[in-house]
C-alpha positions as CSV (number, residue, x, y, z in Angstrom):
1,M,109.5,63.4,104.0
2,V,110.5,65.0,101.0
3,S,106.3,65.1,99.7
4,I,104.6,66.0,103.3
5,V,103.6,68.8,103.1
6,R,103.0,68.4,98.6
7,G,99.9,68.9,96.8
8,P,96.4,70.5,98.3
9,S,95.6,68.0,100.7
10,L,96.8,68.5,103.9
11,A,96.3,72.2,103.4
12,L,92.4,71.3,102.6
13,G,92.9,69.2,105.4
14,Q,94.0,72.0,107.9
15,M,90.8,73.6,106.9
16,R,88.0,70.7,107.6
17,R,89.9,70.6,110.8
18,R,89.9,73.9,111.7
19,P,87.5,76.0,109.5
20,A,86.9,78.4,112.7
21,A,90.5,79.3,112.2
22,F,89.6,80.5,108.4
23,A,86.2,81.5,109.6
24,G,87.7,85.7,110.0
25,L,89.9,85.3,106.7
26,A,86.7,83.8,104.3
27,A,84.7,87.1,105.7
28,A,87.3,89.5,105.4
29,L,87.8,88.3,101.4
30,F,84.4,88.0,101.0
31,L,83.7,91.9,101.5
32,A,87.0,93.0,99.7
33,M,86.3,90.9,96.5
34,A,82.1,92.4,97.0
35,A,83.6,95.6,97.3
36,V,86.0,95.4,94.3
37,T,83.1,93.9,92.0
38,L,80.7,96.4,93.6
39,F,82.3,99.8,92.4
40,G,84.2,97.6,89.5
41,S,80.5,97.1,87.9
42,L,79.6,100.9,88.4
43,L,83.0,101.8,86.3
44,A,81.6,99.2,83.8
45,A,77.9,101.0,83.7
46,A,79.6,104.7,83.3
47,L,81.6,103.3,80.9
48,A,80.0,101.5,78.3
49,A,77.0,103.8,78.6
50,P,77.0,106.4,75.2
51,A,78.3,110.0,76.4
52,S,75.1,111.3,76.7
53,V,73.3,109.4,78.7
54,R,76.8,109.6,81.3
55,E,75.9,113.3,81.2
56,A,72.3,113.5,81.6
57,A,72.6,114.2,85.5
58,D,73.8,116.4,87.7
59,G,76.8,116.3,89.8
60,P,80.9,115.1,89.5
61,G,79.3,111.4,87.2
62,L,79.3,107.8,88.4
63,V,82.9,107.2,87.4
64,V,83.9,110.4,90.1
65,I,81.6,109.2,93.0
66,A,82.6,105.8,92.3
67,G,86.0,106.3,92.0
68,A,86.4,108.2,95.1
69,F,84.1,106.4,96.9
70,G,85.7,103.1,95.6
71,E,89.9,103.6,96.6
72,I,89.2,104.0,100.0
73,A,86.5,101.0,100.9
74,V,89.0,98.9,98.7
75,L,92.0,100.4,100.8
76,V,90.1,99.5,103.8
77,A,88.8,96.1,102.4
78,F,92.2,94.7,101.9
79,F,93.4,95.9,105.0
80,V,91.1,94.1,106.8
81,V,92.0,90.8,104.7
82,V,95.7,91.1,105.6
83,N,94.8,91.4,109.2
84,A,92.8,88.8,108.8
85,L,95.1,86.2,107.5
86,G,98.0,87.4,109.9
87,F,95.7,85.8,112.2
88,T,94.9,82.9,110.6
89,L,98.6,82.2,110.4
90,R,99.2,83.0,114.2
91,Q,96.5,80.2,115.0
92,Q,98.1,77.4,113.2
93,H,102.1,78.4,114.5
94,R,102.4,75.6,116.3
95,E,100.8,73.3,113.2
96,L,103.3,74.9,111.0
97,A,106.2,74.4,113.4
98,L,106.2,71.0,114.3
99,L,105.5,70.0,110.4
100,R,109.1,71.7,110.1
101,T,110.5,69.5,113.7
102,V,109.3,66.6,111.3
103,A,111.2,67.4,108.3
104,A,108.8,70.0,106.3
105,T,111.3,72.2,103.7
106,P,110.9,76.3,104.0
107,R,109.3,75.8,100.9
108,Q,106.5,73.4,101.5
109,T,106.1,75.2,104.3
110,R,104.8,78.6,102.3
111,R,103.5,76.3,99.6
112,L,101.0,74.7,102.3
113,V,100.3,78.3,103.2
114,R,99.4,79.6,99.7
115,G,97.3,76.4,99.3
116,Q,95.1,77.7,101.8
117,V,94.8,80.7,101.0
118,V,93.7,80.2,97.5
119,A,91.4,77.6,98.5
120,T,89.5,80.2,100.5
121,T,89.7,83.3,98.1
122,L,87.9,80.6,95.3
123,L,85.7,79.4,98.0
124,V,83.8,83.2,98.8
125,A,84.6,84.0,94.8
126,V,80.8,82.9,93.8
127,P,79.1,84.7,96.4
128,A,81.1,87.6,97.2
129,W,80.5,88.3,92.8
130,L,76.9,88.3,93.3
131,A,76.5,89.5,96.7
132,G,78.9,92.8,95.0
133,A,76.7,92.7,91.4
134,A,73.9,92.8,93.7
135,A,74.5,96.0,95.6
136,A,76.4,98.0,92.6
137,R,72.5,98.0,90.7
138,W,70.9,98.6,94.8
139,F,73.5,101.9,94.8
140,L,73.2,102.9,91.2
141,A,69.3,103.3,91.6
142,A,69.8,105.2,94.8
143,L,71.9,107.2,93.3
144,Q,69.7,107.5,90.2
145,E,67.0,108.0,92.8
146,R,69.0,111.1,94.2
147,G,69.6,112.4,90.9
148,M,73.5,111.6,91.3
149,A,73.8,109.4,88.3
150,A,71.5,109.3,84.6
151,P,67.9,107.2,84.6
152,G,69.7,105.9,81.4
153,L,72.2,103.7,83.2
154,R,72.2,100.4,83.9
155,V,74.8,97.6,85.6
156,P,76.0,95.3,82.5
157,W,76.9,91.5,83.1
158,S,80.6,91.8,82.6
159,P,83.1,89.4,84.1
160,V,85.6,91.6,84.1
161,P,85.1,93.5,87.7
162,M,84.5,90.0,88.9
163,L,87.9,88.6,87.2
164,V,89.7,91.6,88.7
165,A,87.8,91.0,92.4
166,L,89.6,87.3,92.0
167,V,92.9,88.5,91.1
168,A,93.3,91.7,93.7
169,A,92.5,89.2,95.9
170,L,95.0,86.4,95.2
171,V,97.5,89.0,94.7
172,V,96.6,90.8,98.1
173,G,96.1,87.2,100.3
174,L,99.3,85.6,98.5
175,A,101.5,88.9,99.0
176,A,100.6,89.3,102.6
177,T,101.4,85.5,102.8
178,A,104.6,85.8,101.7
179,L,105.1,88.5,104.2
180,A,103.8,86.2,106.7
181,A,105.0,82.9,106.9
182,R,108.3,84.6,106.4
183,R,109.6,84.4,109.6
184,I,108.6,80.3,110.1
185,S,109.7,79.3,107.4
186,R,113.3,80.7,107.5
187,I,113.8,80.0,111.5
188,S,115.2,76.6,112.3
189,P,112.5,73.8,113.5
190,A,113.3,73.9,116.9
191,A,113.6,77.6,117.0
192,A,109.6,77.9,114.9
193,L,108.2,75.5,117.8
194,T,109.6,77.5,120.5
195,A,108.6,80.6,119.2
196,S,105.1,79.5,118.7
197,A,104.2,79.8,122.5
198,T,106.4,83.0,123.4
199,E,106.1,86.8,122.0
200,H,108.7,88.7,120.9
201,A,109.7,91.8,124.0
202,R,110.2,94.3,121.4
203,T,109.1,96.0,118.0
204,G,111.7,94.9,115.2
205,V,113.7,98.2,114.1
206,P,112.7,97.4,110.8
207,R,108.7,97.7,111.7
208,L,109.5,101.1,113.7
209,L,110.6,102.6,110.9
210,A,108.5,101.7,108.4
211,G,105.9,103.1,111.1
212,I,107.5,106.0,111.3
213,G,107.9,106.5,107.4
214,V,103.7,105.9,107.0
215,L,103.3,108.4,110.1
216,A,104.8,111.0,108.3
217,G,103.3,109.9,105.1
218,G,99.8,110.4,106.8
219,V,101.1,114.2,107.9
220,L,101.7,115.3,104.8
221,L,98.3,114.1,102.9
222,L,96.7,115.6,106.5
223,R,99.1,119.0,105.0
224,L,97.7,118.3,102.0
225,A,93.9,118.7,103.2
226,A,94.1,121.3,105.1
227,T,95.3,123.3,101.5
228,R,93.3,122.5,99.8
229,P,91.2,126.2,99.5
230,P,87.7,126.2,100.3
231,H,85.7,125.3,97.1
232,E,87.4,121.9,96.7
233,L,86.4,120.0,100.2
234,D,85.5,117.1,98.3
235,K,89.3,116.8,97.7
236,A,90.1,117.7,101.0
237,G,87.5,115.1,102.6
238,Q,89.3,113.1,100.3
239,A,92.6,113.6,101.6
240,A,91.3,114.0,105.0
241,L,90.3,110.4,104.9
242,F,92.6,108.7,103.0
243,G,95.4,110.5,105.4
244,S,93.5,109.1,108.4
245,L,93.8,105.7,106.7
246,V,97.1,105.9,106.5
247,L,97.7,107.7,109.9
248,L,95.6,104.0,111.0
249,V,98.5,101.6,109.5
250,A,101.2,103.6,111.4
251,V,99.3,103.1,114.1
252,A,99.1,99.2,113.3
253,L,103.0,98.9,112.6
254,T,104.3,100.7,115.5
255,G,101.5,99.7,118.0
256,P,103.0,97.4,120.6
257,F,104.5,100.1,121.4
258,A,102.3,102.3,121.2
259,A,99.9,99.8,123.5
260,R,102.6,99.2,125.7
261,V,102.6,102.9,127.2
262,L,99.0,103.6,126.5
263,S,98.0,100.5,128.7
264,A,100.3,101.3,132.1
265,V,98.7,105.1,131.8
266,L,95.5,103.9,131.5
267,G,95.7,100.8,134.0
268,A,96.4,103.1,136.6
269,P,92.6,103.7,137.7
270,V,92.1,99.8,136.6
271,R,94.8,98.8,139.2
272,A,93.0,101.2,141.7
273,L,89.5,99.9,141.4
274,A,90.2,96.2,141.3
275,P,93.3,95.5,142.6
276,G,93.0,91.9,142.3
277,V,92.0,91.0,138.7
278,G,93.1,94.6,137.7
279,W,96.7,94.2,138.4
280,L,96.5,90.6,136.5
281,A,95.0,92.0,133.5
282,D,97.3,94.8,133.3
283,A,99.9,92.4,133.9
284,H,99.3,90.9,131.0
285,L,98.5,93.4,128.7
286,R,101.6,94.7,129.4
287,G,103.4,91.3,128.9
288,Y,102.1,91.0,125.4
289,A,102.2,94.2,124.0
290,R,102.1,92.5,120.5
291,R,98.7,90.3,121.2
292,L,97.3,93.9,122.8
293,S,97.7,95.9,120.0
294,S,96.6,93.4,117.6
295,A,93.4,93.4,119.7
296,V,93.8,97.3,119.7
297,V,94.0,98.0,116.1
298,P,90.9,97.4,114.6
299,V,88.8,99.1,117.5
300,A,90.7,102.3,116.3
301,L,90.1,101.5,113.0
302,L,86.6,101.2,114.1
303,V,86.5,104.7,115.9
304,G,88.5,106.4,113.7
305,L,87.2,105.8,110.3
306,S,83.4,106.4,111.3
307,G,84.7,109.4,113.9
308,T,86.7,111.1,110.4
309,M,83.5,110.5,108.6
310,S,81.6,112.4,111.2
311,I,83.4,115.3,112.2
312,M,84.2,115.9,108.1
313,T,80.2,115.4,108.2
314,S,79.7,118.2,110.7
315,T,81.9,120.5,109.7
316,A,80.6,120.7,106.1
317,R,77.4,121.2,107.1
318,H,78.9,124.2,109.1
319,S,80.8,125.8,106.7
320,P,79.8,128.9,104.8
321,A,81.6,127.6,102.0
322,A,79.0,124.8,102.2
323,T,76.4,125.2,100.2
324,T,72.6,124.6,101.5
325,S,71.3,122.7,98.4
326,A,70.0,119.9,97.8
327,A,73.5,119.2,96.9
328,S,74.6,118.9,99.7
329,A,72.5,116.9,101.4
330,T,73.5,114.4,98.4
331,D,77.0,115.0,99.8
332,V,76.0,114.3,102.9
333,W,74.4,110.8,101.7
334,L,77.2,109.7,100.3
335,R,79.2,109.7,102.8
336,Q,76.7,108.3,105.0
337,A,77.0,105.8,103.1
338,E,80.3,105.4,102.8
339,L,80.9,105.8,106.1
340,A,78.1,102.5,106.9
341,L,80.3,100.7,104.1
342,L,83.9,101.1,106.1
343,L,82.0,100.9,109.7
344,C,81.0,97.4,108.4
345,F,84.5,96.5,107.1
346,A,85.6,97.7,110.7
347,A,83.7,95.7,112.6
348,V,84.0,92.7,111.2
349,S,87.9,93.3,111.8
350,T,87.1,94.1,115.2
351,L,85.1,91.0,115.8
352,N,87.5,89.0,113.4
353,T,91.2,90.2,115.5
354,L,88.7,89.8,119.1
355,V,87.8,86.0,118.6
356,A,90.9,85.0,117.6
357,V,93.4,87.0,120.2
358,T,91.0,85.3,123.5
359,A,90.2,81.7,121.9
360,E,94.2,81.5,121.2
361,R,94.5,82.0,124.7
362,R,92.6,78.7,125.7
363,R,96.5,77.2,127.1
364,E,97.1,80.3,129.4
365,F,93.6,80.4,131.1
366,A,94.0,76.1,132.3
367,L,97.4,76.9,133.4
368,L,95.7,80.0,135.8
369,R,93.2,77.8,136.7
370,L,95.5,74.9,138.0
371,V,97.5,77.5,139.9
372,G,94.2,78.0,142.0
373,A,91.7,80.5,139.5
374,T,88.3,80.0,139.0
375,R,86.5,80.7,136.1
376,S,84.6,84.1,137.7
377,Q,88.3,85.5,138.3
378,L,89.5,84.5,134.7
379,L,86.2,86.1,133.3
380,R,86.2,89.3,135.6
381,M,90.2,89.3,134.6
382,L,89.1,89.4,130.8
383,T,86.3,92.2,131.5
384,A,89.0,95.0,132.9
385,E,91.1,93.9,129.8
386,A,87.7,94.3,127.4
387,V,87.7,97.8,129.2
388,L,91.3,98.5,128.5
389,T,91.8,97.3,124.7
390,T,88.5,99.5,124.2
391,A,89.8,102.4,125.8
392,V,93.7,102.0,124.2
393,G,91.4,101.9,121.5
394,V,89.4,104.8,121.6
395,L,92.2,107.2,122.7
396,L,94.4,106.4,119.2
397,G,91.5,105.7,116.7
398,A,90.2,109.3,118.4
399,T,93.8,110.5,118.0
400,V,93.2,110.0,114.2
401,A,90.1,111.2,113.8
402,A,91.0,114.7,115.3
403,A,94.1,114.8,113.1
404,A,92.0,114.9,110.0
405,G,88.9,116.4,111.6
406,A,91.5,119.5,112.4
407,A,92.6,119.1,108.9
408,F,89.6,119.0,106.8
409,S,88.0,122.2,109.6
410,T,91.2,124.2,108.4
411,A,90.4,123.9,104.6
412,A,86.4,124.4,105.4
413,T,86.7,127.1,107.4
414,G,90.0,128.5,108.1
415,S,90.1,127.4,112.1
416,A,91.8,124.3,113.0
417,L,88.4,124.3,115.4
418,P,86.1,121.2,113.4
419,S,82.7,121.2,114.9
420,V,82.6,118.0,116.8
421,P,78.9,115.5,116.5
422,M,79.0,114.9,120.6
423,A,75.9,112.9,120.1
424,A,77.5,110.8,116.8
425,C,80.9,111.1,118.9
426,W,79.1,108.8,121.9
427,W,77.6,106.3,119.1
428,T,80.4,105.6,118.4
429,L,82.6,105.3,122.0
430,A,79.5,102.9,122.7
431,G,79.3,100.8,119.5
432,A,83.0,100.4,120.1
433,A,82.7,98.9,123.6
434,A,79.2,96.9,122.5
435,L,81.5,95.2,119.7
436,T,84.9,94.5,122.0
437,V,83.7,93.5,125.9
438,P,81.2,90.8,124.2
439,A,83.2,90.1,122.3
440,I,85.8,88.9,124.3
441,L,84.2,87.6,127.1
442,V,82.4,85.4,125.0
443,T,84.9,83.8,123.6
444,G,86.8,83.7,127.1
445,L,83.8,81.8,128.1
446,F,84.2,79.1,125.5
447,A,87.6,79.2,126.1
448,V,88.1,78.7,129.9
449,R,85.5,75.7,129.5
450,G,86.6,72.0,129.5
451,P,89.2,70.5,132.1
452,A,92.3,72.6,133.2
453,A,94.6,70.2,132.4
454,E,93.4,68.8,129.6
455,S,93.7,72.5,128.3
456,A,96.9,72.7,130.0
457,G,98.8,70.1,128.2
458,G,96.8,70.2,124.0
459,G,98.8,73.3,123.4
460,R,96.6,76.2,121.7
461,D,93.4,75.1,119.6
């Protein structure tokens, strides 16, 4: 069976048989490629115009805006891609393990996964290019309307931003694939099949060390933001926002450990309020810390980024160092536009992850039904889990936002106490809950359908 995974037929067959497993990855790749095309097209518009046209507008200029705006957005977009790719592979873990047991080599397994990533990237490339180019024209028109871009600038037709978007998506996707597929392709076939139904109890030492290193990097970025002088608020804001993203990456790396600790603390009131399903929900979350971490990280991303942007905007408005001219209003509009784009990426990541995490528990739910649990009890348990997941994610994200906001406030006002917009914070909490709880419950409704005996014996779907 040397040629069992040779050619693209098996990779495409997997995608046709289980399109839902690749929907999240396709959405993430679409957003990432559209974002790169968007900001690449803006840079092309600025570079293709004569110098007299580029300098005909007030403000920092289109190159600076596109660069500062795009660097964070593109990083978040590819963070979402890596997260989605991990779940696409996780949903195929059992199939990949079975291929290993029937003589597929590690190299053939990796080739299969690479083929799936390349096929998904090519599938969404054209729609992503069109969406990115249209968004670039809309964004340039909005900048021109506010006097932040010269009226004579136009987005040229150029294949370069599109090719850069395609190459960047392929490089990130294939690099993430190499890391994600490494474990199943290196262990023995029997161990791979066993691992497809179990979870490691501990976070590996290399991952913890990497998390600590990234955490230190985030702290250094926040220190850099805090030491900026008041007349460099834009640089302080970019450093604080980038620092918050780095801290969220550290949360993703150390997530299982942090999620286990926080769920143990926050699970106590849930167990007290609902002794039956609350205890079961808390036990599941603590017993499957890696799965909990996977669900918590996108919620923390959503809360952390939106909280950081809201706090920085409110602090800048109340800072004596901030101007009260029309330029200040345009800065606020830019931050709001950036926040909207980041929230779009974070929302896609949250929905993709929560749906994937809940859907893969179909066999677990079936086993619980076989030992006497009813569908209504399982849904109440999922409700308690959704509440705990939201609480842990919100707490982690709020901690990151508070740290970033304090750093920016130190630069803007000299005080580490930022101006916190309570209304915006409540909307952020409501948005996180509105994404998390319905996503888990609706997916759970589909996961508990059908005969329990059939679902329990069928593996993960």
